[in-house]
C-alpha angles and dihedrals in degrees: 000000000000127000125198105205119162101213092183091062092046092053092045092050090054091053090056094057112105131180135165114247130216113322091011139120143197130239131191119204137171113232121214134195094269121074108255137164110271096173130029122220108279118190117228095022106146099176136023124186124196117199122187109209091168134090099248132068114263123204121210131186140164112266091242134025126231091277095051096257117143115252126212120215113234138072088329136116110280095030127111121212118225112198121214110287094012132121127213119195128197124189135182135040096327092059090074094062127095116276133208129205139190138168122207090218093045132216096061123150121240126190118206123194120191133196131186089197131046 
């Protein structure tokens, strides 16, 4: 008996699963072409997950870099691309800061899950 399992797809599917943990919440936003705040600074946030359910790449970045300089979401230094269907998770002290998002194609959904515990 032969089985044709694609273990790579199974592992990838697991990485795309996202859920808010204890004391968390979920937000849904629509991302436009201009960099805009998608998440305000929230004290005690220990983890933030960004999931791109849309068909275009979304860029996210913290509102400010380590030196206090404003960052702009996009194909710029300090931004992280999230491909369609992918999830990007940040943990630690930086997760509590404000975040910006943009999509070159515009009008793309973005799901944000927060947790105050890891």
